[in-house]
N, C-alpha and C positions, 0 to 999 in steps of 0.2 A: 286325610285332608283333601279338600276339593281342589279343583284346578286353580293354577296360579292366576291371580288377578292382574290385569294389565293396566289398571288405572281407569279413570273415568273417560267415557267416550267424549269426543268433541261435541259441543253443543251447536247445532245449526242455528239456534236462536242467537247465541253469543256471536257466532261468525257473522250473521247478517247485521247484528247491531254494530259490530266493529266496522264493517264495510260501509254501512249507512252513515255512521259517525264520520268516517274518513271523507265520504262524499260531501257531507255538510260542511266540514272544515275547509275543503278545497273550494267549494262554491262561495263560501263566505269570505275566505281570506287568501285563497290561492295556495300554491304548493308550499310556500314557506310557512304557512300557518299550521301545516300538519307536523305534529311530533307524535311519537308513540305515547308519550304521557298525555297529551291533549286528547288523543283518540280514546285512550283508556278512560279518562274522566267523562268524555262525552258519551261513551258507550256504557258507562257504569260497570266496568270490569277492572280487574287488576292489571297493571302494566305487564306482568308476567304472562297473563292470558293472551295479550296481543303478541308478545314476543314468541310465545310457543307456536303461534300460527304463521306469523310472518317475521322474518329475521331482520328486516330493515324497512325504513320508511319508503324507499322507492318500490320495493316489492309489494308493500301494502297498498300503495296508490295504484299500481298496475292491477292488483287483485280487485280493488274497489271499482275500477273502470270495467273490468270484466263482469262484475256483479251487476253493474248498471245496464249492461247491454245483453245480458244472457238470455232474456226472454224474447228477443227480436226474431220473428219467424220469417223465412223467405217468402216473398210474395208469389201468388199463383194466379195470374190474369188470363192464362191460356195462350200467351204468345211470348216469345223471347223479348221482343221490343217492349211489350207491356210490362213484363217482369223487371226488365232492366230500368225502365223509366220509374217504376214504383220503388225499386231498390235505391236508385240514385236520389229520388225525391225524399225517401225516408232518411237517407244520410244527410241531405241538405237540412231537413228539420232538426236532426240530431246535432249536427255540427254547429248550427246557428242558435240552438236553444240551450238553456241551462236546465240541468247541470251537465249534460253531455259535453257541450263545448268546453266548459271549464275543466272537465276531467281529461279531455284530450290534451289540452295545454299542460295540465299537470303531469300526464303520462309522458309527454315529450321531455319535460324537465327531469322526470324520474330517470328516464333512459340516458339523458345527457349527464346526470350526476353519477349514474352507475351503468356504463355501457354494457355490462354483462346482462343487464335486464332487457336488452333488446331481444334476446332469445326468449325471455319470459313473455314479453308482450306479443311476439310473433307466434308463439304457441298458445297464447291465451286468447285475448279478445280479438286479435286479428285472425286467428285460426277460426274462431266462431263465425266471423264475417265471411271468410273465404268458404266455409262450409255452406253458407247460404248461396253463394255464387255457384258452388258445385251442384246444388239442387237445381238451380235455374238452368245451368248448362246441360245437365243430364236430361231434364224435361225437353229442352230444345232439340237435343239429339234424337230423342224418341219421336218427336214431332217432325223430324227431318228438316228442322230449321238450321241446324248446325251439323257439320260432318263429324263423325267420331274423330277423336284426337284433337279437338279444338283446344287452343291454348287458353284455358280458363284463368290462369294467373295473369296473363296479359290483358284479358278482358276486364278482370277485376281492377288491375292497376290503372288502366286507362280511364275506366268509368269512375271509380271511387277516388283515385289519385287526383283527378281534375277538380272534383268537388273539394277535396282537402286543400289543394293549392289555392283555389279561389277564396274559400271561406276562412282558412286558418292562416295563410301567408299573405295573400293580397287583400284580405278583408273586403272582398267584392261580393255583393249580394248575389245569390243564385235563386232565381224564381223557377216556377214550374216549366216555363217555356225554355229556360236555359237547361234544365235537367233533360228535357226532350232533345234539345240540340246536341248535348253531350253524348247521349245514347246513339243518336243518328250518326254522328261522326265516328263513334267507335264501330258501329255496325257497317257503315259504308267503307271504312278503311280495313275491315277484317276480311281476309280472303276466303274463309271457309263458311261464311254466313249465307243463308238462303232466306231472304225475307222480302 
């Protein structure tokens, strides 16, 4: 007899369809509109197919959010300030636009419903965003704009956290000039920066 069969491999097409169906449901009706059954119907798959991939609605919503943001590349303008302004501006566009803004709110509710998913979100889409910051900081160190050992977590939290607070909590518009001011305040207040 041949080697034991391990079952059918996961279909990337089915995965993408499920995640895109989840995004559409969140955008159209919010977090409460998402059920595993509704996602399965919208994606044209069996409910068991959804459950085999994601054990719960909160986990599925977090995965859909990561799917939405996975293709965002770190900017490369040639300077630390330019890269940070571009990064912050991109986040402004995402936070204030649909479907990204709707997904952020849904992810917040998912974590609130299941606090254990805070770890999933921080190792998923947030980790992807922080990797972009790592690339920016590494380039700045090579250009000697930042000293080695720069606190990249703090730079990320200050720059992106301020956008999140303004757009998601205070519902205050952030324009291009505000994005530049945010970056300038971060850089002026950061002791290891040379710019």
